[in-house]
RODO-2510 file (C-alpha; in nm, 4 decimals, decimal comma):
residues 436
     n   res          X          Y          Z
     1     m     0,0000     0,0000     0,0000
     2     r     0,1123     0,3580    -0,0684
     3     i     0,0927     0,5554     0,2553
     4     r     0,1218     0,9290     0,3089
     5     i     0,1935     1,0433     0,6670
     6     y     0,1140     1,4042     0,7553
     7     t     0,2302     1,5419     1,0888
     8     l     0,1207     1,8437     1,2885
     9     g     0,2599     1,9653     1,6186
    10     c     0,5453     1,8920     1,8514
    11     k     0,8757     1,7067     1,8329
    12     v     0,7188     1,4026     2,0012
    13     n     0,4612     1,3802     1,7224
    14     q     0,7387     1,4117     1,4659
    15     f     0,9364     1,1317     1,6287
    16     e     0,6316     0,9051     1,6474
    17     s     0,5401     0,9694     1,2837
    18     q     0,8911     0,8813     1,1698
    19     a     0,8835     0,5662     1,3839
    20     m     0,5484     0,4660     1,2343
    21     a     0,6770     0,5304     0,8830
    22     e     0,9809     0,3106     0,9399
    23     a     0,7695     0,0293     1,0874
    24     l     0,5186     0,0442     0,8002
    25     q     0,8010     0,0282     0,5462
    26     t     0,9355    -0,2781     0,7259
    27     q     0,5923    -0,4374     0,6787
    28     g     0,6269    -0,3864     0,3042
    29     h     0,4301    -0,0645     0,2576
    30     t     0,5601     0,2344     0,0635
    31     v     0,5658     0,5685     0,2454
    32     v     0,5264     0,8421    -0,0154
    33     g     0,5930     1,2140    -0,0278
    34     p     0,3489     1,5071    -0,0324
    35     k     0,3232     1,5189    -0,4140
    36     d     0,2817     1,1440    -0,4662
    37     d    -0,0363     0,9404    -0,5045
    38     f    -0,1465     0,7427    -0,1990
    39     d    -0,3926     0,4749    -0,0933
    40     i    -0,3865     0,5579     0,2781
    41     f    -0,3583     0,8981     0,4447
    42     i    -0,2362     0,8937     0,8056
    43     i    -0,2488     1,2208     0,9947
    44     n    -0,0831     1,2662     1,3331
    45     t    -0,2801     1,5564     1,4772
    46     c    -0,2150     1,8357     1,7261
    47     a    -0,4676     2,0066     1,9557
    48     v    -0,2642     2,2662     2,1435
    49     t    -0,4678     2,5427     1,9760
    50     s    -0,7986     2,5588     1,7924
    51     k    -0,5978     2,6514     1,4821
    52     a    -0,4121     2,3199     1,4998
    53     c    -0,7435     2,1309     1,4996
    54     y    -0,8618     2,3375     1,2027
    55     q    -0,5390     2,2539     1,0176
    56     a    -0,6012     1,8830     1,0766
    57     r    -0,9526     1,9019     0,9311
    58     q    -0,8259     2,0977     0,6308
    59     a    -0,5469     1,8474     0,5665
    60     i    -0,7933     1,5559     0,5701
    61     r    -1,0312     1,7329     0,3320
    62     k    -0,7433     1,8172     0,0988
    63     a    -0,6271     1,4532     0,1008
    64     l    -0,9777     1,3269     0,0242
    65     k    -1,0115     1,5795    -0,2556
    66     k    -0,6963     1,4382    -0,4122
    67     n    -0,8091     1,0796    -0,3607
    68     p    -1,1757     1,0353    -0,2566
    69     d    -1,1215     0,6597    -0,2247
    70     a    -0,8265     0,6873     0,0145
    71     r    -0,8535     0,5457     0,3616
    72     v    -0,7995     0,8158     0,6253
    73     i    -0,6495     0,7214     0,9616
    74     a    -0,6342     1,0051     1,2144
    75     t    -0,4367     0,9786     1,5360
    76     g    -0,2761     1,2153     1,7858
    77     c    -0,3970     1,4751     2,0313
    78     y    -0,7045     1,5989     1,8412
    79     t    -0,8398     1,2461     1,8098
    80     q    -0,7830     1,1847     2,1805
    81     i    -0,9726     1,4881     2,3103
    82     d    -1,2506     1,5183     2,0519
    83     p    -1,2831     1,2105     1,8289
    84     w    -1,6513     1,2667     1,7515
    85     g    -1,5963     1,6324     1,6719
    86     l    -1,3404     1,5339     1,4119
    87     i    -1,5568     1,2533     1,2726
    88     e    -1,8620     1,4771     1,2369
    89     s    -1,6590     1,7414     1,0540
    90     i    -1,5501     1,4940     0,7841
    91     d    -1,8198     1,3747     0,5460
    92     t    -1,6914     1,0209     0,5080
    93     n    -1,5945     0,7201     0,7177
    94     i    -1,2517     0,7490     0,8748
    95     c    -1,0487     0,5552     1,1295
    96     v    -0,9733     0,7417     1,4531
    97     i    -0,7026     0,6251     1,6930
    98     g    -0,6291     0,8040     2,0207
    99     n    -0,2867     0,8649     2,1697
   100     d    -0,3596     0,5929     2,4224
   101     q    -0,3722     0,3339     2,1433
   102     k    -0,1430     0,4878     1,8830
   103     e     0,0834     0,1813     1,8747
   104     m    -0,2047    -0,0330     1,7478
   105     l    -0,1949     0,1584     1,4201
   106     l     0,0994    -0,0594     1,3195
   107     n    -0,1141    -0,3740     1,3605
   108     l    -0,4262    -0,2373     1,1935
   109     k    -0,5656    -0,4057     0,8833
   110     l    -0,4894    -0,1123     0,6562
   111     s    -0,6813    -0,2500     0,3595
   112     s    -1,0209    -0,2104     0,5344
   113     m    -1,1510     0,1143     0,3895
   114     d    -1,5286     0,1043     0,4046
   115     c    -1,6213     0,1464     0,7699
   116     l    -1,6013     0,3906     1,0583
   117     e    -1,3529     0,2767     1,3226
   118     i    -1,2867     0,4381     1,6608
   119     f    -1,0069     0,3306     1,8915
   120     v    -0,9971     0,5859     2,1711
   121     g    -0,9782     0,4962     2,5381
   122     d    -0,9085     0,6631     2,8713
   123     i    -0,5674     0,8274     2,8342
   124     f    -0,5379     0,8635     3,2138
   125     k    -0,5197     0,4848     3,2440
   126     k    -0,2075     0,4851     3,0292
   127     k     0,0746     0,3957     3,2695
   128     t     0,3633     0,3205     3,0339
   129     i     0,5187     0,5090     2,7452
   130     s     0,4581     0,3814     2,3925
   131     q     0,7525     0,1715     2,2768
   132     f     0,8173     0,3392     1,9435
   133     t     1,1695     0,3039     1,8070
   134     l     1,3473     0,4555     1,5093
   135     s     1,6702     0,3461     1,3438
   136     k     1,7379     0,6609     1,1442
   137     p     1,5622     0,9986     1,1201
   138     q     1,4087     1,0648     0,7807
   139     g     1,5560     1,3591     0,5927
   140     r     1,7059     1,5226     0,9020
   141     t     2,0556     1,5700     1,0366
   142     r     1,9267     1,5966     1,3910
   143     a     1,7236     1,3223     1,5529
   144     y     1,4542     1,3498     1,8170
   145     l     1,5040     1,1255     2,1184
   146     r     1,1686     1,1024     2,2967
   147     i     1,2457     1,0178     2,6585
   148     q     0,9106     1,1111     2,8124
   149     d     0,5417     1,1499     2,7296
   150     g     0,2448     1,3068     2,9091
   151     c     0,2167     1,5906     3,1598
   152     d     0,1058     1,6221     3,5219
   153     a     0,1244     2,0033     3,5397
   154     f    -0,2349     2,0876     3,4326
   155     c    -0,1741     2,4546     3,3550
   156     s    -0,5166     2,6155     3,3411
   157     y    -0,5005     2,6987     2,9687
   158     c    -0,3397     2,3777     2,8431
   159     i    -0,5147     2,0821     2,6814
   160     v    -0,1987     1,8675     2,6629
   161     p    -0,2473     1,6637     2,9872
   162     y    -0,5921     1,5614     2,8633
   163     a    -0,4530     1,4656     2,5225
   164     r    -0,1310     1,2985     2,6343
   165     g    -0,2179     1,1614     2,9774
   166     p     0,0050     1,1283     3,2844
   167     s     0,3821     1,1615     3,2673
   168     r     0,5496     0,8399     3,1556
   169     s     0,9211     0,7855     3,1064
   170     l     1,1421     0,5649     2,8953
   171     s     1,3988     0,3737     3,1005
   172     i     1,7584     0,4899     3,0746
   173     d     1,8492     0,1563     2,9150
   174     k     1,5906     0,2169     2,6420
   175     i     1,7120     0,5742     2,5971
   176     i     2,0667     0,4516     2,5445
   177     e     1,9422     0,1829     2,3068
   178     q     1,7605     0,4405     2,0918
   179     a     2,0564     0,6805     2,0963
   180     q     2,2872     0,3962     1,9895
   181     k     2,0679     0,3330     1,6843
   182     y     2,0929     0,6970     1,5879
   183     v     2,4689     0,7113     1,6343
   184     d     2,5159     0,3880     1,4402
   185     s     2,3209     0,5416     1,1500
   186     g     2,5536     0,8445     1,1439
   187     v     2,3461     1,0982     1,3358
   188     k     2,5634     1,3707     1,4902
   189     e     2,3017     1,5689     1,6832
   190     i     2,0263     1,4340     1,9068
   191     v     1,7513     1,6478     2,0585
   192     v     1,6394     1,5145     2,3967
   193     t     1,2674     1,5786     2,4000
   194     g     0,9335     1,4940     2,5564
   195     i     0,5993     1,6506     2,6345
   196     h     0,7346     1,7712     2,9705
   197     v     1,0991     1,6629     2,9961
   198     g     1,1392     1,8080     3,3457
   199     f     0,9141     1,5275     3,4736
   200     y     1,1435     1,2638     3,3293
   201     g     1,2049     0,9689     3,5627
   202     k     0,9615     1,0613     3,8397
   203     d     0,7292     0,7739     3,7489
   204     l     1,0343     0,5459     3,7596
   205     g     1,1279     0,6577     4,1100
   206     m     1,4064     0,8960     4,0057
   207     n     1,4116     1,2495     4,1473
   208     d     1,7020     1,3574     3,9286
   209     g     1,6185     1,1481     3,6248
   210     l     1,6850     1,4159     3,3637
   211     v     2,0356     1,4803     3,4969
   212     k     2,1077     1,1063     3,5018
   213     g     1,9742     1,0603     3,1502
   214     i     2,1746     1,3452     2,9978
   215     d     2,4823     1,2393     3,1941
   216     e     2,4626     0,8884     3,0465
   217     l     2,3994     1,0106     2,6936
   218     t     2,6764     1,2710     2,6806
   219     r     2,9266     1,0354     2,8442
   220     r     2,8531     0,7296     2,6292
   221     f     2,8365     0,9142     2,2962
   222     p     3,1064     1,1854     2,3027
   223     e     3,1097     1,2026     1,9205
   224     c     2,7447     1,3168     1,9129
   225     r     2,6125     1,6479     2,0393
   226     f     2,2986     1,6587     2,2522
   227     r     2,0451     1,9407     2,2627
   228     l     1,7841     1,9751     2,5367
   229     s     1,4355     2,0781     2,4304
   230     s     1,2080     2,3103     2,6290
   231     i     1,2401     2,2980     3,0087
   232     e     1,0521     2,4902     3,2789
   233     p     1,2399     2,7556     3,4841
   234     n     1,1736     2,5673     3,8090
   235     e     1,3051     2,2437     3,6569
   236     l     1,6280     2,3834     3,5143
   237     k     1,8451     2,2841     3,8092
   238     d     2,2060     2,3864     3,8690
   239     e     2,3053     2,0215     3,8206
   240     i     2,1942     2,0460     3,4567
   241     l     2,4001     2,3607     3,4078
   242     d     2,6973     2,1951     3,5794
   243     l     2,6697     1,9032     3,3384
   244     c     2,6469     2,1409     3,0441
   245     a     2,9668     2,3117     3,1585
   246     e     3,1434     1,9784     3,2021
   247     r     3,0446     1,8136     2,8714
   248     e     3,1496     1,9738     2,5441
   249     n     2,8842     1,7766     2,3565
   250     f     2,5972     1,9207     2,5658
   251     c     2,4761     2,2099     2,3471
   252     k     2,4788     2,5562     2,5003
   253     h     2,1185     2,6191     2,4072
   254     f     1,8255     2,6440     2,6477
   255     h     1,4572     2,7024     2,5771
   256     i     1,2792     2,8208     2,8921
   257     p     0,9110     2,9241     2,8785
   258     l     0,8209     3,2482     3,0555
   259     q     0,4544     3,2683     2,9411
   260     s     0,3934     3,5846     3,1458
   261     g     0,6001     3,8380     3,3368
   262     s     0,3127     3,8979     3,5773
   263     s     0,3075     3,7007     3,9003
   264     r    -0,0700     3,7367     3,9152
   265     v    -0,1199     3,5998     3,5637
   266     l     0,1266     3,3146     3,6186
   267     k    -0,0729     3,2086     3,9230
   268     a    -0,3970     3,2180     3,7233
   269     m    -0,2286     3,0109     3,4553
   270     g    -0,1301     2,7501     3,7115
   271     r     0,2406     2,8020     3,6470
   272     k     0,4575     2,6956     3,9393
   273     y     0,7198     2,9692     3,9459
   274     e     0,7548     3,3438     3,9812
   275     p     0,8884     3,5778     3,7103
   276     e     1,1948     3,6429     3,9247
   277     l     1,3033     3,2809     3,8858
   278     f     1,2972     3,3128     3,5065
   279     v     1,5090     3,6287     3,5352
   280     e     1,7590     3,4561     3,7655
   281     r     1,7858     3,1421     3,5508
   282     t     1,8467     3,3313     3,2257
   283     h     2,1093     3,5591     3,3824
   284     t     2,2822     3,2588     3,5405
   285     i     2,2992     3,0898     3,2007
   286     r     2,4468     3,4006     3,0418
   287     e     2,7070     3,4360     3,3164
   288     r     2,8141     3,0726     3,2856
   289     f     2,7808     3,0413     2,9075
   290     p     2,8405     3,3784     2,7350
   291     d     2,7546     3,2410     2,3895
   292     a     2,4517     3,0331     2,4901
   293     s     2,1281     3,0702     2,2963
   294     i     1,8288     3,1270     2,5259
   295     g     1,4792     3,0955     2,3843
   296     t     1,1442     3,1515     2,5502
   297     d     0,7664     3,1352     2,4971
   298     c     0,5096     3,4000     2,5861
   299     l     0,1326     3,3545     2,6003
   300     v    -0,0431     3,6903     2,5646
   301     g    -0,4053     3,7866     2,6163
   302     f    -0,4796     3,5373     2,8933
   303     p    -0,8174     3,6181     3,0589
   304     g    -0,7579     3,8905     3,3150
   305     e    -0,4266     4,0059     3,1671
   306     d    -0,4397     4,3857     3,1790
   307     i    -0,2009     4,6284     3,0152
   308     s     0,0178     4,6411     3,3242
   309     d     0,0555     4,2622     3,3248
   310     f     0,1519     4,2682     2,9584
   311     e     0,4034     4,5474     3,0101
   312     q     0,5692     4,3410     3,2826
   313     t     0,6102     4,0592     3,0312
   314     a     0,7595     4,2921     2,7703
   315     k     0,9907     4,4454     3,0310
   316     i     1,1280     4,1073     3,1369
   317     i     1,1897     4,0030     2,7762
   318     e     1,3752     4,3294     2,7226
   319     a     1,5806     4,3004     3,0399
   320     t     1,6844     3,9359     3,0242
   321     p     1,9439     3,7816     2,7894
   322     v     1,6942     3,5856     2,5806
   323     t     1,7975     3,5509     2,2181
   324     y     1,4687     3,4545     2,0521
   325     v     1,1004     3,4550     2,1483
   326     h     0,7907     3,2609     2,0438
   327     a     0,4756     3,4622     2,1173
   328     f     0,1259     3,3110     2,1056
   329     p    -0,2195     3,4611     2,1635
   330     f    -0,4369     3,2826     2,4198
   331     s    -0,6636     3,0209     2,2613
   332     k    -0,9587     2,8811     2,4587
   333     r    -0,9479     2,5013     2,4765
   334     p    -1,2643     2,3148     2,5843
   335     g    -1,2046     2,1027     2,8909
   336     t    -0,9367     2,3221     3,0450
   337     r    -0,9897     2,5293     3,3605
   338     a    -0,9354     2,8517     3,1676
   339     y    -1,2095     2,7684     2,9177
   340     g    -1,4793     2,9068     3,1452
   341     l    -1,2958     3,2303     3,2202
   342     k    -1,4330     3,5489     3,0728
   343     e    -1,2225     3,6789     2,7859
   344     t    -1,0951     4,0270     2,8673
   345     v    -0,8603     4,0836     2,5725
   346     n    -1,0071     4,0988     2,2231
   347     k    -0,8395     3,9476     1,9176
   348     k    -0,7092     4,2787     1,7872
   349     e    -0,5388     4,3534     2,1183
   350     k    -0,4007     3,9989     2,1417
   351     d    -0,2495     4,0404     1,7975
   352     r    -0,1050     4,3792     1,8950
   353     r     0,0574     4,2387     2,2079
   354     s     0,1897     3,9352     2,0209
   355     k     0,3423     4,1628     1,7601
   356     i     0,5190     4,3720     2,0246
   357     i     0,6727     4,0658     2,1882
   358     r     0,7785     3,9234     1,8528
   359     e     0,9416     4,2527     1,7542
   360     i     1,1379     4,2595     2,0801
   361     g     1,2428     3,9005     2,0171
   362     k     1,3443     3,9745     1,6596
   363     r     1,5632     4,2657     1,7709
   364     k     1,7281     4,0645     2,0468
   365     k     1,7899     3,7795     1,8042
   366     e     1,9639     4,0141     1,5635
   367     e     2,1801     4,1557     1,8423
   368     f     2,2823     3,8046     1,9475
   369     y     2,3605     3,6976     1,5921
   370     r     2,5579     4,0128     1,5143
   371     n     2,7760     3,9451     1,8185
   372     h     2,8998     3,6400     1,6254
   373     l     3,0048     3,8259     1,3088
   374     g     3,3671     3,7928     1,2035
   375     k     3,4071     3,4671     1,3953
   376     y     3,5010     3,1155     1,2942
   377     l     3,2080     2,8943     1,3909
   378     n     3,1679     2,5188     1,3818
   379     c     2,8528     2,4189     1,2007
   380     l     2,6624     2,0960     1,1344
   381     v     2,5419     2,0987     0,7732
   382     e     2,1679     2,0424     0,7246
   383     k     2,1027     2,1241     0,3569
   384     v     2,3270     2,1592     0,0531
   385     d     2,2510     2,3234    -0,2832
   386     f     2,5343     2,2138    -0,5146
   387     k     2,4060     2,4219    -0,8074
   388     k     2,4314     2,7437    -0,6080
   389     g     2,7280     2,6340    -0,3982
   390     k     2,5315     2,7156    -0,0843
   391     l     2,4596     2,5326     0,2396
   392     t     2,2630     2,5830     0,5600
   393     g     2,3362     2,4469     0,9038
   394     r     2,3292     2,5065     1,2772
   395     t     2,5980     2,5791     1,5311
   396     q     2,6028     2,4129     1,8698
   397     n     2,4375     2,7220     2,0201
   398     y     2,1623     2,7082     1,7563
   399     l     2,2734     2,9875     1,5239
   400     l     2,1388     2,9439     1,1715
   401     i     2,4219     2,9572     0,9181
   402     e     2,4138     3,0089     0,5418
   403     a     2,7508     2,9669     0,3735
   404     l     2,8986     2,9658     0,0269
   405     f     3,1405     2,7012    -0,0946
   406     d     3,2993     2,5840    -0,4182
   407     p     3,1240     2,2578    -0,5155
   408     q     3,4168     2,1756    -0,7461
   409     k     3,6654     2,1830    -0,4597
   410     s     3,4589     2,0940    -0,1539
   411     d     3,2988     1,7570    -0,0835
   412     i     3,0285     1,8841     0,1512
   413     h     2,7148     1,6904     0,2387
   414     p     2,4397     1,7067     0,5028
   415     n     2,5639     1,5914     0,8404
   416     n     2,9200     1,7135     0,7721
   417     e     3,0838     1,9264     1,0396
   418     i     3,2497     2,2337     0,8930
   419     t     3,3990     2,5681     0,9950
   420     v     3,2473     2,8903     0,8634
   421     l     3,3794     3,2463     0,8785
   422     t     3,0746     3,4686     0,9359
   423     k     3,0547     3,7957     0,7437
   424     d     2,6979     3,9305     0,7501
   425     y     2,3498     3,8965     0,9015
   426     v     2,0617     3,8663     0,6537
   427     n     1,7047     3,7409     0,7021
   428     e     1,7694     3,6046     1,0509
   429     s     2,0743     3,4039     0,9387
   430     l     2,4498     3,4475     0,9614
   431     i     2,6077     3,4581     0,6155
   432     g     2,9598     3,3278     0,5721
   433     v     3,2085     3,1239     0,3747
   434     v     3,3342     2,7729     0,4370
   435     v     3,6987     2,7703     0,5456
   436     a     3,7366     2,4094     0,6596
***
């Protein structure tokens, strides 16, 4: 069977989709690209915002328009929280599989195309992490290592705990086993990720599980660099920073959500830290790692957020050494505690506040990048255009590099490690030339 897999959402979804694709190919199926014909359309959905759910519905309709006879199999977060809502929005029979039973997709009789099928259970009864594995990432130089799934935080605005269930961790032995597969396939950068990585190991009886996991990975695979995905301010312990200082292959790149600079709004959100902790953590990182990249997330327009609350957020972004910012307007999600709160910020004002935060982030990003002009930087190549003699890649501290090279003299390919002399900053990238 020809199978197209379409993925929305987070790094965990991307890992799971790649693992499913590899397993289906092993079974003899052909996984095709976005422009190819297909018999089966599998969509791994996201539900973090209402827009993500809309995108899932649109993708299914587009697939059915291309092939009305295709079998559609929807899985992921949207199918977990609102399977009937998705089914009713699509005017044909589809197969719906929740996150709690996503693994069963690999054992499904894919040729059955003429009936409605629903496989969605109680995600809160899920006690173990799905045992997906992947030998080699598809079309990427960096690989996602999913060490954890689920979330026990229950922030008032967030649908994720209801879609992903309780926190569940992969054993360190299994983590090492997956990393070994990546390294054996030639991967040189691994992103340690999860739905809430700061919870890693707690369900396995480890209080410092994340430190132990990263310690094992960076020690066992010194030839591979490891990047930590998003981590909460109150979970970024000094032991993690100590390990980062000790291990050269632990990337100096941290993504730490702020969400709001207002203590009052953070409390209403159910966040378990004060703005001052975010300020302290980011300044500590900058003091210990002068070239570290520090990213953050901001959620604007939360019910009750007044102009003073927003200005506190903007002030903290300005004052701290963050180097890039993701800003999102509040989106009401049915089933969350914040769903019943009265909206106090209209869409126009949400968009205005988001724009202000993004502009601050864009300026700070440029300042950070320009501080690296005229330097020799090590870069891991991600894409190569031999016709133009141009490549793109990332440094250990997550700087995006575009560099020129002579394709007649240089044997450069994705996943090569090279040295680039940076000369300019254009379109949020450092421009340079390959020197080694």
